[in-house]
N, CA, C and O atoms as a Tinker XYZ file with bonds, in Angstrom:
   344  protein
     1  N    115.696000   95.402000  116.122000    73     2
     2  CA   114.418000   95.998000  115.793000    64     1     3
     3  C    113.436000   94.879000  115.478000    63     2     4     5
     4  O    113.758000   93.924000  114.770000    81     3
     5  N    112.239000   95.019000  116.018000    73     3     6
     6  CA   111.201000   94.030000  115.749000    64     5     7
     7  C    110.368000   94.475000  114.562000    63     6     8     9
     8  O    110.169000   95.666000  114.325000    81     7
     9  N    109.894000   93.497000  113.831000    73     7    10
    10  CA   109.009000   93.786000  112.711000    64     9    11
    11  C    107.717000   93.036000  112.943000    63    10    12    13
    12  O    107.713000   91.938000  113.500000    81    11
    13  N    106.634000   93.628000  112.517000    73    11    14
    14  CA   105.341000   92.991000  112.679000    64    13    15
    15  C    104.540000   93.639000  113.789000    63    14    16    17
    16  O    104.969000   94.596000  114.433000    81    15
    17  N    103.380000   93.087000  113.981000    73    15    18
    18  CA   102.454000   93.613000  114.979000    64    17    19
    19  C    102.035000   92.477000  115.885000    63    18    20    21
    20  O    101.718000   91.383000  115.417000    81    19
    21  N    102.033000   92.732000  117.169000    73    19    22
    22  CA   101.653000   91.726000  118.139000    64    21    23
    23  C    100.557000   92.290000  119.022000    63    22    24    25
    24  O    100.726000   93.345000  119.633000    81    23
    25  N     99.455000   91.603000  119.091000    73    23    26
    26  CA    98.378000   91.989000  120.009000    64    25    27
    27  C     98.740000   91.435000  121.367000    63    26    28    29
    28  O     99.266000   90.327000  121.470000    81    27
    29  N     98.466000   92.186000  122.394000    73    27    30
    30  CA    98.812000   91.732000  123.728000    64    29    31
    31  C     97.640000   91.933000  124.675000    63    30    32    33
    32  O     96.766000   92.771000  124.452000    81    31
    33  N     97.650000   91.155000  125.713000    73    31    34
    34  CA    96.657000   91.308000  126.771000    64    33    35
    35  C     97.333000   90.929000  128.082000    63    34    36    37
    36  O     98.378000   90.280000  128.097000    81    35
    37  N     96.729000   91.339000  129.155000    73    35    38
    38  CA    97.259000   91.042000  130.479000    64    37    39
    39  C     96.517000   89.859000  131.066000    63    38    40    41
    40  O     95.325000   89.680000  130.815000    81    39
    41  N     97.223000   89.044000  131.853000    73    39    42
    42  CA    96.545000   87.933000  132.516000    64    41    43
    43  C     95.844000   88.456000  133.773000    63    42    44    45
    44  O     95.850000   89.658000  134.038000    81    43
    45  N     95.245000   87.555000  134.538000    73    43    46
    46  CA    94.483000   87.950000  135.727000    64    45    47
    47  C     95.332000   88.680000  136.762000    63    46    48    49
    48  O     94.807000   89.430000  137.585000    81    47
    49  N     96.643000   88.458000  136.718000    73    47    50
    50  CA    97.542000   89.112000  137.677000    64    49    51
    51  C     98.195000   90.366000  137.095000    63    50    52    53
    52  O     99.102000   90.936000  137.701000    81    51
    53  N     97.731000   90.793000  135.920000    73    51    54
    54  CA    98.261000   92.001000  135.301000    64    53    55
    55  C     99.596000   91.818000  134.607000    63    54    56    57
    56  O    100.321000   92.791000  134.400000    81    55
    57  N     99.938000   90.577000  134.241000    73    55    58
    58  CA   101.209000   90.291000  133.584000    64    57    59
    59  C    101.026000   90.225000  132.075000    63    58    60    61
    60  O     99.984000   89.796000  131.580000    81    59
    61  N    102.035000   90.647000  131.365000    73    59    62
    62  CA   102.050000   90.654000  129.909000    64    61    63
    63  C    102.901000   89.494000  129.414000    63    62    64    65
    64  O    104.020000   89.303000  129.890000    81    63
    65  N    102.390000   88.720000  128.470000    73    63    66
    66  CA   103.143000   87.612000  127.875000    64    65    67
    67  C    103.988000   88.156000  126.729000    63    66    68    69
    68  O    103.472000   88.829000  125.836000    81    67
    69  N    105.278000   87.866000  126.756000    73    67    70
    70  CA   106.201000   88.265000  125.692000    64    69    71
    71  C    106.500000   87.029000  124.847000    63    70    72    73
    72  O    107.003000   86.041000  125.382000    81    71
    73  N    106.204000   87.052000  123.527000    73    71    74
    74  CA   106.467000   85.886000  122.676000    64    73    75
    75  C    107.931000   85.450000  122.737000    63    74    76    77
    76  O    108.833000   86.274000  122.884000    81    75
    77  N    108.149000   84.136000  122.620000    73    75    78
    78  CA   109.493000   83.555000  122.734000    64    77    79
    79  C    110.474000   84.197000  121.761000    63    78    80    81
    80  O    111.621000   84.460000  122.121000    81    79
    81  N    110.039000   84.448000  120.545000    73    79    82
    82  CA   110.930000   85.051000  119.545000    64    81    83
    83  C    111.447000   86.409000  120.024000    63    82    84    85
    84  O    112.616000   86.745000  119.831000    81    83
    85  N    110.572000   87.172000  120.643000    73    83    86
    86  CA   110.984000   88.480000  121.156000    64    85    87
    87  C    111.902000   88.324000  122.361000    63    86    88    89
    88  O    112.890000   89.047000  122.485000    81    87
    89  N    111.586000   87.392000  123.244000    73    87    90
    90  CA   112.423000   87.179000  124.433000    64    89    91
    91  C    113.840000   86.795000  124.035000    63    90    92    93
    92  O    114.809000   87.242000  124.650000    81    91
    93  N    113.956000   85.963000  123.001000    73    91    94
    94  CA   115.280000   85.549000  122.532000    64    93    95
    95  C    116.101000   86.751000  122.063000    63    94    96    97
    96  O    117.301000   86.827000  122.324000    81    95
    97  N    115.454000   87.682000  121.377000    73    95    98
    98  CA   116.155000   88.862000  120.873000    64    97    99
    99  C    116.431000   89.884000  121.971000    63    98   100   101
   100  O    117.446000   90.578000  121.932000    81    99
   101  N    115.535000   89.979000  122.947000    73    99   102
   102  CA   115.681000   90.973000  124.010000    64   101   103
   103  C    116.711000   90.582000  125.053000    63   102   104   105
   104  O    117.345000   91.446000  125.659000    81   103
   105  N    116.880000   89.297000  125.264000    73   103   106
   106  CA   117.793000   88.832000  126.300000    64   105   107
   107  C    117.069000   88.669000  127.632000    63   106   108   109
   108  O    115.851000   88.836000  127.703000    81   107
   109  N    117.813000   88.343000  128.685000    73   107   110
   110  CA   117.189000   88.028000  129.973000    64   109   111
   111  C    116.559000   89.229000  130.675000    63   110   112   113
   112  O    115.661000   89.061000  131.501000    81   111
   113  N    117.017000   90.430000  130.356000    73   111   114
   114  CA   116.456000   91.650000  130.938000    64   113   115
   115  C    116.233000   92.653000  129.827000    63   114   116   117
   116  O    117.049000   92.777000  128.913000    81   115
   117  N    115.133000   93.363000  129.911000    73   115   118
   118  CA   114.830000   94.367000  128.905000    64   117   119
   119  C    113.992000   95.466000  129.533000    63   118   120   121
   120  O    113.574000   95.369000  130.687000    81   119
   121  N    113.756000   96.509000  128.758000    73   119   122
   122  CA   112.955000   97.640000  129.226000    64   121   123
   123  C    111.725000   97.740000  128.350000    63   122   124   125
   124  O    111.807000   97.631000  127.127000    81   123
   125  N    110.589000   97.946000  128.983000    73   123   126
   126  CA   109.330000   98.165000  128.278000    64   125   127
   127  C    108.799000   99.522000  128.724000    63   126   128   129
   128  O    108.845000   99.860000  129.907000    81   127
   129  N    108.297000  100.292000  127.770000    73   127   130
   130  CA   107.782000  101.617000  128.097000    64   129   131
   131  C    106.594000  101.958000  127.209000    63   130   132   133
   132  O    106.337000  101.300000  126.200000    81   131
   133  N    105.884000  102.996000  127.607000    73   131   134
   134  CA   104.772000  103.484000  126.802000    64   133   135
   135  C    105.327000  104.005000  125.492000    63   134   136   137
   136  O    106.314000  104.741000  125.464000    81   135
   137  N    104.681000  103.614000  124.413000    73   135   138
   138  CA   105.071000  104.130000  123.119000    64   137   139
   139  C    104.049000  105.142000  122.643000    63   138   140   141
   140  O    103.279000  105.689000  123.432000    81   139
   141  N    104.052000  105.375000  121.381000    73   139   142
   142  CA   103.101000  106.300000  120.780000    64   141   143
   143  C    101.920000  105.519000  120.219000    63   142   144   145
   144  O    102.040000  104.331000  119.919000    81   143
   145  N    100.799000  106.178000  120.081000    73   143   146
   146  CA    99.607000  105.576000  119.480000    64   145   147
   147  C     99.187000  104.288000  120.174000    63   146   148   149
   148  O     98.843000  103.306000  119.516000    81   147
   149  N     99.216000  104.291000  121.499000    73   147   150
   150  CA    98.774000  103.162000  122.325000    64   149   151
   151  C     99.599000  101.895000  122.095000    63   150   152   153
   152  O     99.086000  100.784000  122.226000    81   151
   153  N    100.854000  102.063000  121.758000    73   151   154
   154  CA   101.767000  100.936000  121.562000    64   153   155
   155  C    102.738000  100.856000  122.732000    63   154   156   157
   156  O    102.920000  101.821000  123.475000    81   155
   157  N    103.348000   99.704000  122.879000    73   155   158
   158  CA   104.417000   99.521000  123.852000    64   157   159
   159  C    105.730000   99.405000  123.098000    63   158   160   161
   160  O    105.785000   98.806000  122.024000    81   159
   161  N    106.784000   99.977000  123.656000    73   159   162
   162  CA   108.113000   99.863000  123.078000    64   161   163
   163  C    108.944000   98.962000  123.977000    63   162   164   165
   164  O    108.951000   99.133000  125.196000    81   163
   165  N    109.641000   98.006000  123.382000    73   163   166
   166  CA   110.522000   97.102000  124.120000    64   165   167
   167  C    111.944000   97.289000  123.614000    63   166   168   169
   168  O    112.182000   97.377000  122.409000    81   167
   169  N    112.888000   97.347000  124.553000    73   167   170
   170  CA   114.290000   97.551000  124.217000    64   169   171
   171  C    115.159000   96.571000  124.987000    63   170   172   173
   172  O    114.929000   96.326000  126.171000    81   171
   173  N    116.151000   96.015000  124.320000    73   171   174
   174  CA   117.161000   95.239000  125.047000    64   173   175
   175  C    117.938000   96.226000  125.917000    63   174   176   177
   176  O    117.838000   97.438000  125.724000    81   175
   177  N    118.700000   95.716000  126.860000    73   175   178
   178  CA   119.490000   96.595000  127.717000    64   177   179
   179  C    120.414000   97.503000  126.934000    63   178   180   181
   180  O    120.531000   98.689000  127.241000    81   179
   181  N    121.069000   96.958000  125.930000    73   179   182
   182  CA   122.000000   97.743000  125.108000    64   181   183
   183  C    121.252000   98.820000  124.323000    63   182   184   185
   184  O    121.695000   99.966000  124.256000    81   183
   185  N    120.127000   98.450000  123.735000    73   183   186
   186  CA   119.349000   99.432000  122.981000    64   185   187
   187  C    118.854000  100.550000  123.895000    63   186   188   189
   188  O    118.859000  101.719000  123.510000    81   187
   189  N    118.428000  100.189000  125.103000    73   187   190
   190  CA   117.910000  101.177000  126.046000    64   189   191
   191  C    118.975000  102.210000  126.401000    63   190   192   193
   192  O    118.678000  103.400000  126.516000    81   191
   193  N    120.199000  101.760000  126.573000    73   191   194
   194  CA   121.290000  102.696000  126.867000    64   193   195
   195  C    121.436000  103.719000  125.744000    63   194   196   197
   196  O    121.650000  104.904000  126.000000    81   195
   197  N    121.319000  103.257000  124.503000    73   195   198
   198  CA   121.403000  104.168000  123.361000    64   197   199
   199  C    120.248000  105.149000  123.325000    63   198   200   201
   200  O    120.438000  106.326000  123.017000    81   199
   201  N    119.048000  104.671000  123.638000    73   199   202
   202  CA   117.870000  105.544000  123.665000    64   201   203
   203  C    118.041000  106.614000  124.739000    63   202   204   205
   204  O    117.769000  107.790000  124.497000    81   203
   205  N    118.492000  106.209000  125.921000    73   203   206
   206  CA   118.707000  107.173000  127.002000    64   205   207
   207  C    119.716000  108.242000  126.584000    63   206   208   209
   208  O    119.532000  109.428000  126.856000    81   207
   209  N    120.768000  107.807000  125.930000    73   207   210
   210  CA   121.799000  108.753000  125.498000    64   209   211
   211  C    121.238000  109.755000  124.496000    63   210   212   213
   212  O    121.472000  110.958000  124.614000    81   211
   213  N    120.496000  109.256000  123.510000    73   211   214
   214  CA   119.941000  110.147000  122.484000    64   213   215
   215  C    118.936000  111.124000  123.078000    63   214   216   217
   216  O    118.982000  112.318000  122.783000    81   215
   217  N    118.031000  110.627000  123.911000    73   215   218
   218  CA   117.038000  111.523000  124.496000    64   217   219
   219  C    117.681000  112.495000  125.478000    63   218   220   221
   220  O    117.185000  113.604000  125.674000    81   219
   221  N    118.771000  112.085000  126.089000    73   219   222
   222  CA   119.494000  112.977000  126.988000    64   221   223
   223  C    120.144000  114.149000  126.272000    63   222   224   225
   224  O    120.526000  115.131000  126.909000    81   223
   225  N    120.273000  114.055000  124.961000    73   223   226
   226  CA   120.870000  115.130000  124.170000    64   225   227
   227  C    119.841000  116.159000  123.708000    63   226   228   229
   228  O    120.205000  117.182000  123.129000    81   227
   229  N    118.559000  115.894000  123.961000    73   227   230
   230  CA   117.536000  116.861000  123.573000    64   229   231
   231  C    117.706000  118.133000  124.399000    63   230   232   233
   232  O    118.116000  118.070000  125.558000    81   231
   233  N    117.395000  119.278000  123.813000    73   231   234
   234  CA   117.591000  120.536000  124.543000    64   233   235
   235  C    116.601000  120.690000  125.699000    63   234   236   237
   236  O    115.390000  120.567000  125.516000    81   235
   237  N    117.135000  120.959000  126.882000    73   235   238
   238  CA   116.281000  121.162000  128.053000    64   237   239
   239  C    115.439000  122.423000  127.932000    63   238   240   241
   240  O    114.460000  122.594000  128.658000    81   239
   241  N    115.819000  123.296000  127.024000    73   239   242
   242  CA   115.066000  124.533000  126.834000    64   241   243
   243  C    113.796000  124.315000  126.019000    63   242   244   245
   244  O    112.948000  125.203000  125.938000    81   243
   245  N    113.664000  123.146000  125.422000    73   243   246
   246  CA   112.485000  122.829000  124.612000    64   245   247
   247  C    111.413000  122.177000  125.480000    63   246   248   249
   248  O    111.618000  121.096000  126.031000    81   247
   249  N    110.280000  122.841000  125.594000    73   247   250
   250  CA   109.165000  122.281000  126.361000    64   249   251
   251  C    108.682000  120.966000  125.779000    63   250   252   253
   252  O    108.326000  120.052000  126.524000    81   251
   253  N    108.664000  120.859000  124.455000    73   251   254
   254  CA   108.230000  119.615000  123.810000    64   253   255
   255  C    109.188000  118.473000  124.131000    63   254   256   257
   256  O    108.754000  117.351000  124.392000    81   255
   257  N    110.479000  118.753000  124.113000    73   255   258
   258  CA   111.472000  117.720000  124.425000    64   257   259
   259  C    111.323000  117.262000  125.870000    63   258   260   261
   260  O    111.383000  116.066000  126.154000    81   259
   261  N    111.128000  118.205000  126.779000    73   259   262
   262  CA   110.949000  117.842000  128.190000    64   261   263
   263  C    109.682000  117.022000  128.385000    63   262   264   265
   264  O    109.686000  116.037000  129.123000    81   263
   265  N    108.600000  117.423000  127.728000    73   263   266
   266  CA   107.329000  116.700000  127.864000    64   265   267
   267  C    107.456000  115.280000  127.322000    63   266   268   269
   268  O    106.968000  114.334000  127.941000    81   267
   269  N    108.110000  115.125000  126.171000    73   267   270
   270  CA   108.269000  113.786000  125.614000    64   269   271
   271  C    109.141000  112.921000  126.518000    63   270   272   273
   272  O    108.803000  111.767000  126.785000    81   271
   273  N    110.251000  113.463000  126.987000    73   271   274
   274  CA   111.133000  112.696000  127.878000    64   273   275
   275  C    110.391000  112.265000  129.131000    63   274   276   277
   276  O    110.533000  111.127000  129.580000    81   275
   277  N    109.604000  113.163000  129.693000    73   275   278
   278  CA   108.826000  112.836000  130.889000    64   277   279
   279  C    107.854000  111.694000  130.599000    63   278   280   281
   280  O    107.765000  110.737000  131.368000    81   279
   281  N    107.128000  111.798000  129.490000    73   279   282
   282  CA   106.174000  110.764000  129.088000    64   281   283
   283  C    106.885000  109.427000  128.891000    63   282   284   285
   284  O    106.442000  108.398000  129.401000    81   283
   285  N    107.971000  109.450000  128.163000    73   283   286
   286  CA   108.672000  108.237000  127.765000    64   285   287
   287  C    109.320000  107.539000  128.953000    63   286   288   289
   288  O    109.152000  106.332000  129.129000    81   287
   289  N    110.056000  108.284000  129.767000    73   287   290
   290  CA   110.785000  107.673000  130.880000    64   289   291
   291  C    109.888000  107.334000  132.066000    63   290   292   293
   292  O    110.184000  106.402000  132.814000    81   291
   293  N    108.804000  108.072000  132.248000    73   291   294
   294  CA   107.931000  107.781000  133.394000    64   293   295
   295  C    107.231000  106.436000  133.244000    63   294   296   297
   296  O    106.840000  105.831000  134.243000    81   295
   297  N    107.068000  105.964000  132.025000    73   295   298
   298  CA   106.412000  104.684000  131.796000    64   297   299
   299  C    107.368000  103.521000  131.628000    63   298   300   301
   300  O    106.935000  102.403000  131.349000    81   299
   301  N    108.662000  103.762000  131.793000    73   299   302
   302  CA   109.665000  102.723000  131.548000    64   301   303
   303  C    109.847000  101.822000  132.765000    63   302   304   305
   304  O    109.894000  102.288000  133.903000    81   303
   305  N    109.948000  100.526000  132.500000    73   303   306
   306  CA   110.193000   99.541000  133.550000    64   305   307
   307  C    111.175000   98.497000  133.053000    63   306   308   309
   308  O    111.045000   97.981000  131.943000    81   307
   309  N    112.159000   98.192000  133.889000    73   307   310
   310  CA   113.081000   97.106000  133.567000    64   309   311
   311  C    112.390000   95.796000  133.922000    63   310   312   313
   312  O    111.806000   95.669000  134.998000    81   311
   313  N    112.454000   94.831000  133.025000    73   311   314
   314  CA   111.731000   93.574000  133.200000    64   313   315
   315  C    112.674000   92.379000  133.104000    63   314   316   317
   316  O    113.663000   92.390000  132.371000    81   315
   317  N    112.335000   91.376000  133.853000    73   315   318
   318  CA   113.013000   90.085000  133.787000    64   317   319
   319  C    111.901000   89.039000  133.779000    63   318   320   321
   320  O    111.369000   88.692000  134.834000    81   319
   321  N    111.543000   88.531000  132.589000    73   319   322
   322  CA   110.391000   87.630000  132.513000    64   321   323
   323  C    110.617000   86.305000  133.238000    63   322   324   325
   324  O    111.747000   85.844000  133.395000    81   323
   325  N    109.498000   85.705000  133.677000    73   323   326
   326  CA   109.571000   84.384000  134.296000    64   325   327
   327  C    109.718000   83.317000  133.208000    63   326   328   329
   328  O    109.837000   83.651000  132.029000    81   327
   329  N    109.711000   82.055000  133.587000    73   327   330
   330  CA   109.934000   80.964000  132.626000    64   329   331
   331  C    108.841000   80.866000  131.569000    63   330   332   333
   332  O    109.068000   80.328000  130.486000    81   331
   333  N    107.653000   81.386000  131.881000    73   331   334
   334  CA   106.554000   81.361000  130.917000    64   333   335
   335  C    106.545000   82.601000  130.023000    63   334   336   337
   336  O    105.680000   82.732000  129.157000    81   335
   337  N    107.491000   83.501000  130.223000    73   335   338
   338  CA   107.582000   84.685000  129.375000    64   337   339
   339  C    106.657000   85.804000  129.780000    63   338   340   341
   340  O    106.270000   86.624000  128.947000    81   339
   341  N    106.292000   85.852000  131.065000    73   339   342
   342  CA   105.400000   86.921000  131.541000    64   341   343
   343  C    106.192000   87.909000  132.366000    63   342   344
   344  O    105.633000   88.887000  132.863000    81   343
């Protein structure tokens, strides 16, 4: 789990810089997705598997659960940053 707040911006090519401290904790591959309140959520591969499992247990009969899962997973991307952390 990360603590603190990080402001982010995209470079001219639309790439996001991930601070070295975060990259070290996330590992060589991680998942980034839309969060709540205009935030981004980052997960290591192991954490992402746990998130998928938990959200997969939500009741399909719940419209709110389906809407949240759709929002959350539709914005998810597996990332492998370059040497500069982008």
